[in-house]
N, C-alpha and C positions, 0 to 999 in steps of 0.2 A: 347695300352699304355705300356704294359709290354715289347713288342718287341722294342718299341722306347727306352726304358730304357736299354735293352740289347745291342742295337747298340751303345749307348753312352758309355757303359762300355767297349766295344771292340775297341773303337777308339784308346785307349792307352793300349795295352795288357801288363800284368805283365811279369816278366822274365820267370816264370814257365808257361807252357801252361795250359789253363783251361781244365776242363773235357769235355766241349763241345765247339766247335768253329764254327763260321759261315763263309761262303764264299759267295762272291757276285756271283749271278747266271749269271750275265753278266756285263761286265765293262761298257756297254753303256745302261744298263737297265734304264727305267724311274723311277723304284722304287729306293728309297733312303735307303732301309732297307737291312740288311744282311740276308743271308739264314740260318735259324736256324737248317736246316737238314744236314749241312756239317759234314763230319766224324770227330770224336774226336781223336786227335793225342795222342800217348802214350808218357809218360815221361820215361826217362832212368831207373828210379827207379821202374817202374811198372813191368818190366819183365827182366829176365837175358838175354834173347835173343830176342830183339825186332824184328818184321818183317822188312824185307828190304824194303826201300822206294827208289823210283827213284828220281833223282835230280830234274826232272821237276815237279813232284808232290809236293816236298818240297817247291819249289819256288812258286807254286800256293798257298800252305798253308800259306806261309809267306805273300804273296800278300793279303790274306784275312784279315790279321791283320793291313793292312795299312789304315790310315784314309781316308774316302771319301773326295773328293774335296768340298770346300765351294761353294755353288751355289749362283748366283746373283738372285735378285728378278725377273728379266726377265725370267731366266731359270725356276724358281719356277712356274711362270705363264704359261710358255710353257708346263711344265710337267702337270699342272692342265688341260690345254686345251686338251692335248693328252688323258687324262683320263676322259673325260666328261661322258662317258658311264660306267665308273668304279668308282662310287662315294666313295667306301670304300678305294680304292687305293689313290684316290685324297685327301681324308681326311687325310690318313696316311702321305702322302707326305707333305701336308700343315703343319701338326702338327710338323713334324720333322724339316721342314724349319723354322717354327716359333721358335722352341726350339733352333735352331742353330743361330738365329738372322739374318736370311736371308731376313726377311720381314720388310720393312720400311714404307709401305703405306697400306691403306685398300684395294687396288686393288685385291691382291690375295684372301683375305677373301671374297670380293664381288663376284668374279668369282666362288669361291667354294660354296657360298650360292646359287647362281643360279643353280649350278650343283646338289647340294643336294636336293633342293626343286623340281627341275625338274624331279628328279629320285625317288621321293617319300620318301626321308629321311628328312621329315619336323622336326622331333624331334631333329635330329642331328643339323639341321640348327638353330633351336631355342636355343639349348644349346650353340652352337658356338657364336651366337649373344649375349646371356646373359653374357657369360664369357668375351667377347670383351668389352661390355659396362661397366662391372664392373672394367675393367682395368683403372687405372688412366691415362694411356697414350692414352685412346680412342680418336679418332678424333672427331671433331665437327660434328654436324648433317649435316651441309652444305657440308662438305668434304665427309662424308659418303654417302650422297644421290648422290652427283656428281659421286663418284666412282661406286656406285651401278648402276647408269644409264649407265655409260661407260662400265661396265662389261656386261650389257645386250646386248650390240652391238658386243661383242667378243665371246659370247658363247650362247648356248641354254638358253634363259632367262625364268624366271617365275615371273610374276608381284606380286605373293604372297610374295616375299621377302620384298617388301616395306611395306606390312601390318605387317609382322613379326617384322620388325625393329620398326615400330610405337608402336606395342604392347609391345615389350621389353622395350622401353623407359618408357611407361606408367606403366608397372608392376614393374619396377625398382625404381619407385618413382621419375622419372625425367620428370615430366609433362612439364616443361618449354622447355627442350630439345626436347621432343616429339612434342611440338607445333612448334618449329623451324623446325623440320624435316617435319612436315605436310606442312608448307608453302613452303619449298624447293621442296617437291614432286610436289606441284601444279605448281610451276615455271617451272619444267621440264616436265609438262604435264602428270604426274603420278597421278592417283586417287587411293588412298589406299582403301582397302575393308571396307564395313560397319562395320564389327566386329572390325577392328583395329581403325576405327574412334570412335566407341563407347568406346573402351578402353581408348583412349585419352580423350574423354569427361568425362568419369568416373574419370580419374586421376585428371583432372583439378578441378572437383567438390570436389573430396576428399581432395585436397590440397588447398581449399579455393580460387580457381581462377574461380569463377562462371562467372564473367564478361567475361573472355577469353573463357570460355565454350560457352557462348551465342554468342560470335563473331564467333567461329568455326561453331556453328550450323547455323548461318546466312549464312556463306559462303557455307555450304553444301546445303542449300535450293537454294541460288542464282545460284549455278553452277549445280544444278540438279543432285547431286551425289546420292540422294536417302537416305532413312533411314528406320528403322524398329521400332517395339514396344519398344525395349530396348533403342533406342535413345531417344524416347519421355519420357520414364520412367526416364532416367538420367536427362533430362532437367527439368522435373517436380520436381525431388528431389532437383535440384539446387534451384528452387523457394522456396521450403520448407526451405532449408538451409539459404537462404537470408531473410527469414521471410516475403516472398511475396507469400503466398499460392494462392492468387487470380489470379496470372499470370500463374499458372499451367494449367488453363483451355484453355489458348491460345495455348499451345503446344498440349493439348489433341485434340483441334480442328484441328490442323495440321495433326494429325494422320488420322482422319476421312476424311479430305479433300483430302488426298492422297489415299483413298480407302483401308486403312488398318483397320482391325478389332482389337480392343483392346483385349489384353490377360488378364489373371488374375492379373499379376503383375502390369500392367498399370491401371487396375480398382482399385486395392488396393491403388496405389499412388494418383490417381485423387480423390478418395473418401476421403483419408486422407487429401488431400489439401483443398477440399471444406468444410470438417468438421472442419478444423482449422480456417476458416474465422470468425464464423461458419455459414454455410448455410445448415441446416439440411434438408430442402426441396430438394435441389439439391442432397444431399447425398443419400436420400431415392430414388430419381429418378434414380440415377446411379446404386444403389443397385438392383432395380427392372429390370433395363436394362440388367445388366450382368446375372441375373437369366433367363431372357427371351432368352438370347443367349446361354443358356446351361452351363454357368459357375457357379460353386458352391462357394459362398462367404465363406471366412474363418471366424473363430470366431473373428479374429482381425479386419476384415472389419466391422462386426457387432458392435464391440467395438467402432470404430471411429464414426459410425453413431449414436449410442446410446449416446455417449458423446456429440455430437453436439446437439441432441434433448434436452438433459438436460440443456445445456448452453443457449438454446433459450427458455427454460421454457416449452417445449412440453414433459412432463413426460409421458403422455398417449401414445404417439407414441413410446417412448423409451421402455415402458413396452411391447407393442405389438411386437417390434423387439426382445426383450428378450424371449418372448414366442415362437416366430418363430424359434429362434436359438435352443431352447430346443426341439421343435417339430421335428427338423431335426436330432435329436439324438446327437447333439454336446454339450459339457459341457460349463458351464459358466466359465469365467475367473475372476480373482479378479479385474482387471481394469474395466470391464463392470459393475460388481456388485457395485464397489465403485462409479461409475458414477450415478447409480440408487439411491444409498444412498444419494448422494449429491442432486439429484433431489428432493427426499422426504424432505430433510432438508431445501432446498430453499423454499419449499412450507409450511414450518412449520409443516410438518407431521413427527415429530420425532418418533412417535410410529411405523410407517411402516418401517422407516429406521433401527430402532433397531431390529424389527422382521426379516428383511432381513439379518442383521448382525448375529443374532442367527441361522438363517437357514444355512448360509454358514459355520458356525462353525460345525454344525451337519453333513454337507456334506464333511467335511474335507478340505474345501478351507480356507487356512490360510490368514488372513488379513495382509496387509502390513502397512507400516508407513503412507502411504497416506490415507488408509482406516480409520485408527485411527484419523488422522488429520481431515478428513471430519466429522466423528461422534462427536469428541470432540468439534469442532467448532459449529456443529449443536446443540449440547446439550447446549453450552454456549449461543448461540443466542436465544435459546428457554427458557433460564433461568433455565435449569436443571443442575445445577453445580454439584450436587451429582453424577449423572450419568456420567458427564464429568470426574470427578475425579476417578470414578470406572474404566472407560475405560483407563484413564491415568495409573492407577496402573496395569491393565491387560496387557497393552503394555509393561510396565517395566518387569513384570513377564515372558513375553514371550521372553525376551532377547533383546527387542528393546529399544534403548535409545531415550527418548522423545526429540524432537527438540525444539528450542526456540519458535517457533510459537505455539506449543501445550502448552508449559509452560505458555506463555504470555496469551493465551486464558483462561486457567483455573484460573490464578491469577486475571485477569481482571474481570472474572465472579464472583469470590468470593468477590471481592471488591465492585462490583455493588450490591451484596446482603448484604453488610456491615459485611461480615464474615472475619474479619481481622485476627483472629487466624489461620484459614485455609489457607488464602492467604499467610500469612507470612511463614507458614509451607512449602508450595510449593515453595515459593521464596527461602527459606534457602536451600531446596533440590536442586534447580536449581543452586544456587551459589556453593554449595559444589561439585556438579557434573561438574561444569565448563560450564554449558549450558547457564546460564544467560548472557545476553549482555546488551548493553546500553539501548535498548528498554525495557527490563525487569525492569531495575532500573527506567527508566523514567515513566513507568506505575505506579509503586509503589509511586514514588515521586509525581506524578500528583494527586493521590488519597489522599496522605497525605496533600497536599496543599489544596485540596477541603475540607478536614476535619479540616482545620485550625490548623494542627499540623506541622507547619513549622520547629519546632525544630527537630522533628524526621526525617523529610525529609532532612534537612541539615546534619544530622548525617550519611546519606547514602553516602555523597560525599567522605569522607576519606575511607570508606569501598570499594567504587568503585575503588579508586586508589590502594588500597591494593590488589584487585583482578585483577588489570591490565586492568580494563575497563575505557576507556577514555571518559570523558564527551563530549557530542556534543552540537550543537546549541539548540536542543530541551531541554536538561537538563538545560542549562542556562536560556532559556526562561521560563521554569517552575518555577525556583527559583525567577527570576525577577518578575513574575506574583504575587508571594506571597508577596514579599517585597512591590511591588506597591499597592497591595490590602490592605496591612496594613498601607500604607502611610509612610513606612520606606524608603524614597527615598535616604537617605544617604547610606544604605546598597545596594540599587539597583544600585546606581552610582558606588560604589566600585566593585560590581560584573561586571558591564559593562566594567570598566577599566581592570578587570582581564581577560575578554574575549580577549581584544586587546593584552594583554601580552602573552596569550597562542595561539595567531594567529587564533582565532576562529572568523570568519567573521559574524558580526551581519546581520540579515535579516530584512525584513519588519515587522515580528512579534515582533522582539526585540524592534525596534523603536516604534511601535504602543503601546506595553506594557508600555514602559517608558513614552510615551506621555500620556497615560491614568493615570499613576501614578502622573505625574506633574499636570495634570488637576485636580485631586482629591484634591491636596494641593494648588490649584489655583496659581501655579507657571507658568504663561502664557509665560513669557520670555523664560524659558527653553523649554517650549512646542514648540514655534516657531523656536527656535534654532535647535531643533531636526528635525523639518520638513525641515528646510533649509539643514541640513546634509543629509537627505534622498535624496532630490532633487539633491544636488551637487555630491553625491557619485554614482549616477546612479542606485540606488536600485529601483527596480520596485515597487513603492508604489501602493496600491490598494484602492478601495473605502472605505474599512473598516477604514483605517488610517484617511481619510478625515472625515468620519462620526464620528469617535471617537472625533476628535477636535471640530466638530460642536456640538456634544452632550455635551461635557465638557463645552464649552463656554455657551451653552444654559442653562445648569444646574446652572452655576455660575451667570446667569443673565446678561451676557455681550452680549446683543442682537445686539448692533450696530456693534461689531466686528464679530458677526456671519454672518451678511449679507455681510460684507466686504470680509471675508475669503472665503465665498461660491462663490462670483464672481471671486475671485483670483483662487480658485481651478478649476473653470470651464475653465479658460484659460489654465490650465495644463491638460485639457482633462477629468476632473471629471464630471460625469453625476449624478446629484442628484437622489436618489431613494426615495421610500416611507419612509424608515427609516430616511433619511435626513430631509424631510419635517416634519415628526412627531416630531423630536427633536426641530426644530425651532418653530413649533406651540406650543409645550409644554412650551418652554421658554417664549414666548410672553404671554401665558395665565397665567403663573406663575407671571409675572409682571403686570397682569391685563390690558394687551394691546390687548383687544379682536379684535379691528379693524385690527391691524397688523397681528394677527393670521389668521384672515379671508382672508387677502390679500395673505398670503402664501398658504392658502388652495385653493384659486381660481387659483393661479399660478400653483399649483400642478395639478389641473384639466386641465388647458390650455396646460400643457406639456404632457398630455396624461398618467399621472401616476394615477392609480386607488387608492383611499384611502382605507385603511384597517380598522379593528376594532379599532386599537390604534388611528388612525386619528380621527375617529368619537367620540371615548371616550374623547379625548382631547377637541374637539370642544364642546361636550355636557357639560363637566366640566366647560368650559369657559362661556357658556351661563348661566349655573346654578349659577356660581359665581356672575354674573351680574343680577341675579333674572329674567332671561329671559327663564323660563322653557318652555314657548310656543315654542320658537325657538329650544330648546333642544329636545322637543318632535317631532318637524318636522325632525330633524336630525335622530331621531330614526326611523321614518317612511321611510326616505331615505335609511337607512341601510337595512330595510326590503325589499325595492324595489330592491336593489342591491344583495339581497340574503345573506346578512351578519347578523350574530346573535350578538346582543349586549352582552358584557361580564358583569361580576359582578361589575366591576368598573363603567361601564356606569349606571347600575341600582342604584348603591350607590349614584352617583352624582345626578341622577334624583330624587330619593326618599328623599335625604337630602334637595335638592332644593325645592321640593314640600312641604315637611314638614315645612320648614322655612316660606313658604308662607301660610301655614295653609290649603293647598289643600289636605285634607285627603282622599277625594273620589278617586282622581286620584292616590294618593300615595298607597292606599290599592289595587287598581286595578293592579298597577305595582307589588306590593308585592305578590298578588295572581298569577301573571303571571310567577313568578320565577320558581316554580316546573314544570310548563308546558313546559318551554324551557330547562329543565334539569339543572337548577342552584339552588344552595342552599343558602338561605340568611345567611349572616355572622353577626358577632357582631356589625359591623358598621351600618348595615341596622336596626337591632333591636334597637340599641341605638338611632338612629334617630327617629324611631317611638315612642319609650318610651319617649324621650324628647318632641316630639310633643304633645303626650297625657298629659304629665305633664304641658306643657304650657297651654293646654286647661282645666287644673284642672280635667282631667279624669283619676284619678289614678287607678281606677278599670281596665281600658283597659291597662294601663301601666303595672300593676302587672300581668295581664293575659299574656302579651307578655313575661314577665320575666319567668313565669312558662313554657311557650311554649319553650323558649330558653333552659331551663333545661331539658325538655322532649326530645328535639331534639339533645341534646348533644352539643349545641353551648355554648362554655365557656363564662361566663359573665366576664367582666373586670372592672377596676376601674370606668370607665365612666358609666357603667350600674348601679352599686351600688350607685354612687354619685347622679345620677339623681333620682333614686328611693328614696333614703334617703332624699334628698332635697324636693321632692314632698310630701313625707309622713309627714315631719315636717311642711310643709306649710299648710297641711290639719289638723294638730293637732294630727296626729297619732304617738306620741312619742314612744310608745311601739313597733310598727312595724318597725319604723326607727331604734330603738335600736337592734331589732332582725336582721335586714338587716346588720347592722354594725358588729354584732357578727358573722353572716354567712360569711361575707366578710373576716374577720380575720381568721376564721376557714379554709377557702379555700386557705389561703396564699396570698390573694390579698392585696397588700399594699395600704392603703389610701394615697391620695396625698393632696396637699395644698387645692385644691378645695373641696375635701371631708370634711376636717376639718373645712373649712370655712362654708360650708353648715351646718355641725353639730353645730358649735359654734353659728351661727346665729339663728338656730332653737331653741337651748336651751336658748339662750339669750332672744329670743322673748317671751318665756314662763317663764322667770324669773328663770331658772335653772342655776344660775351663778356658783354654786359649781361644777356641772358636766362639765360645759363649761371650767372651770379652769383646771379640770382633763385632758381634751382633750389637753390643752396646754402643760401640764406636759408630757403627753404621746408623743406628738410631739417632745418635747425636748429629751426624753429618746430614741426615734428612730433616733435621730441625724438629724431630719428634721428641716427646717427653717420656722417657722410660718410666715404667711404674715402679713403685716401692718394692714390689715382689721381685722384679728383675734385679734390683740392687741388693735385696736381701739374699738371693741365691748366690750372686757373685761374691758378696761380702763373706757369706758362709763358706763358699768354696775356697777363697784365699786364706781364711782362717784355718781351714782344714789342711791346707798345704803349708801352713806356718808363715805365710806371707802377710804378717800383720801390718806392715807399712802400706801395702796396696789396699788391704781391707779398710784401714782408717782413711786412706785417701779417697776411696769410693764413698765412704760415709760423708766426708767433707763435700765431695762433688754432689752428692745427693742433696745436701743442705743448700749448696750454692744454686742448684737448679730449682729450688723452691719446694722440694719434696719434704714433707714432714715424716721423719722416721716413725714407723708404727711399732706396736708391741713386739712384733716378730724381730724387728731390727734390734731393739734394745735387748731382747731375750738372747739373741746371738752374741751381742757384745758382752753382756754380763756373764754368760756361760763360758765364753772364751777367757775372760779375765779371771774369773773365780773358779772355773771348772778345772783348770789345770791340765787339760789334755785335748787332743784332737778328737778323741772318741766321744767327747761330750757334745760335739757340734752336730746338730741335725737340722734338717729343713722340713 
């Protein structure tokens, strides 16, 4: 290159002669370079008496400074062909001609390439090709291939030139041009080498043209060009890139079908592929196969297989592989250890996961962010939020920034434990560090809604906007749920309108939430309008939407509409499920339409839908309401036959029904059965038994049950005390009744109208009118509204004592408080006025 530069400088010599000049060795020489060894002429100023020069020598020297003639491309080609055995000279001539602009086509280059490759100067050929392809004026692949083929007929050719060209295209990132060159070569009957084909395949995969890579591979197979392990490895990696790891096994099979033995690289890729499926069994098989062939698996191959075993829940095999790796003298890596930690966490074995974490810290293996994510998630799923927060802090101290998934896990876990202060602390930290996203806010809002603190949840909205976090459909659905749950459909409607204004597309959850809200306030017109909107807008509605409507109508007692809409929904593709039938059965039983409920029950069975505990409980309640406890007990037996265990609601219904029938033997048998099936009797069951014993005038048994309630920690309620007070007063035990009333007040249990009526009636019965009147005053002080029955008893009592003034005053007070006197009131007044005596007054 330096010589080429010298020649160019000597084409136009300066006025003064240079210190060194070159002369052409021969005017007809094939070389286009000047001779650097020519004698250097003296300038006049160099010596007082310069040596004498002959005229002929001077003419020769002047001739050396004359520019060489510009050659044509044909002459360049002719010179190259003359120097086929002198590649260095040929290369020099080509570069000079190229510099002088004597070359207009790729023909000289292609001839030179054959010369260079054929004479063992492959590196020069590759460099020349690379420089040519980087030139913007580089010819198209089709022209290049045509010229290269033509050149092979004019000089000693070497087929490796074609492979070098394909490789240069691939390495230069010109995969598409390389593909075009490949097709052109095949059209001219040229088959590039396996290595160059592999380079092309690798480039196509690298530049996301995996489909074209597959097509090239197909052509290679069809034309019998042959391939090697690297070819198969490239195609398997293409499968991984496409997210189709299962297809890698097809290419692996091609390798063995062609009698090629997989190398370490191929095994690594195929094992990675099957482990991504995941197919841990196949991964272990391949691992053993490569060991049998004398290949030593790398720690990363073990990592792939361990990860697959963990994903498929085979932690035992994963641990065996870990021990095998350690026994071979190779160290663990953090990816493998993290997989094992995940395996422990998935099995709920947080203790071993944390032990493994502590052991790698001691070994100097540094956990990464994935390790912390696995452990934090494991701690949260196992309810150990304190340890999760400790790991969260350790991660921050080690210089890692927690990601949003870790933050959300810790916040959610704290909220599940009702540790609001800690959850809000992590939330504030996430907001200040810029980690919090819409999902973080949605988690907090969801829990605030669940805690019925809608005000605080709504306050998060402006904060989100200030932080640049944009509300999404989940945020709106959360807030809609709260409004609808509270029955505030005006706010819900405003929010729904706001969604449209902000171009947030409602989904099926949005509409279903609104439907639930309108059903709660019994706005059935809006309900069906929304359903029509869902259907017309093409939103994919689900069974939950239909079930919500059926449940809402059933709860509202609109059973005729329920049957109609269910038939309509079926035409739209809705398939009723157990929950659907349960809603309808419950609705009919609520309306005391047991025959209709049984029709739905039998339809459910005909359609092959198995009833669940809720179904049987509904039917049992229905039979008990009709005093058909015999049929209810048959349903209980049917549940047992099907392997279903009756819940506490079913036992409640049966015990209440049997108590009302006075069948205490069967009632007590059911009561004794409760602890045997793992159920604990509640206040409803105890109250039913206490009421039954009171009805039987067996207050000793009733009081014993009350003591049992207190011992077992079952809270007594107003109904419990009212029944006991009423029973005690009826048996004349005024003192115990008074004690029960005091105990009731001490426990903060507020007496209701029935309690006061029972007390007043009992006191009135025993002539204790003064205390009965005090109860009325107490009722008034509590802001309660005494019933007409209480007034009637007191009015009758004062008439009986002859205190007509107080009796009429109570009558006026009764009217002032908005009570309408009933027939009993006027019967007392009329009897007193016209009956003429105390003995005529009865209550």
